[in-house]
N, C-alpha and C positions, 0 to 999 in steps of 0.2 A: 647711307647713302653713298652713290658713287658718282663722281663729276671726271670729266675729262677736260683737260685745258692744254693750251699751247704756249710755253713760255719763251720768250726770246731774250737772251742774254746779250748786253753790248760788251764792248772791250774792257768796260772798267769791272764788269760782274762776271766774264766767262771763267774766270780763274778760280772763282769761288766754290766751295761744296753746296751751294744754295739747295738743291734737291735732297742731298743727305740733311741739311737742315730742317729743311719742311718736315721731313719725318721724323726726326729726332727732337725737335723743339714743340710740334704740334701734335695732337692725338688723331695723325692722319696716318693711314699707308698710302705709300707712293709706289706706282709702278710704271716704269718707262714703257712705252709703246713704240716710239721712233725717236731718233735724234740724229742732229748731224751739227758738227763744231770746226771751226778753222781759227786761224789767229785773231780775228777780230770780231766775229759773231758766233752765236750758236743758237740753237733751238731745240727743244724737247717735248714731244706730247707726253703728257702725264696724265695717268688715272690717278686719283686722289680718292679715297674711300674713308669715310667718318662721318660722324655728325654734321650737319650742315653748316652749324654757326663755326664749329672748328674749322672745317674747309675754309669758309670765307675769312677766320682769322689768318689762315695760313697765307691766303692768297693776298691780303692787304700787306701782310708782311713782307711778301715776294714784291709787290708793288714798291715799296719803301726801301728796298735793296735795289731799286733802279732795272727791275725785270719787269718786262712787258707781258701781259697776261691776257689771253684772248681764249674764247671757247674754243675748242677742238671741233674741226668738222668732221662729218662722217668718214670723209676719206683719210682723215689724219688718224683715226683710230684703226688699230690693227690687233686684233685678238691673237691669243697663243698661236703657235703654228705647230707643225709636227715634230 
């Protein structure tokens, strides 16, 4: 299964390696599609690939770390380029 989400990081979690931890701690493959960050907030559109229950466990964990998790919209998902 593949799922695309938009993660928003606040000032308390912006400096944590949370995307890395998602891929390392859970049985999911992460693929960053788009991202932006400054000193106070950041976001990433992330593709997650794996079993549906493992993806859900990873997203529950991300929320527990103070990350806002939203479904990615079609405009958020950018497939690989040239």
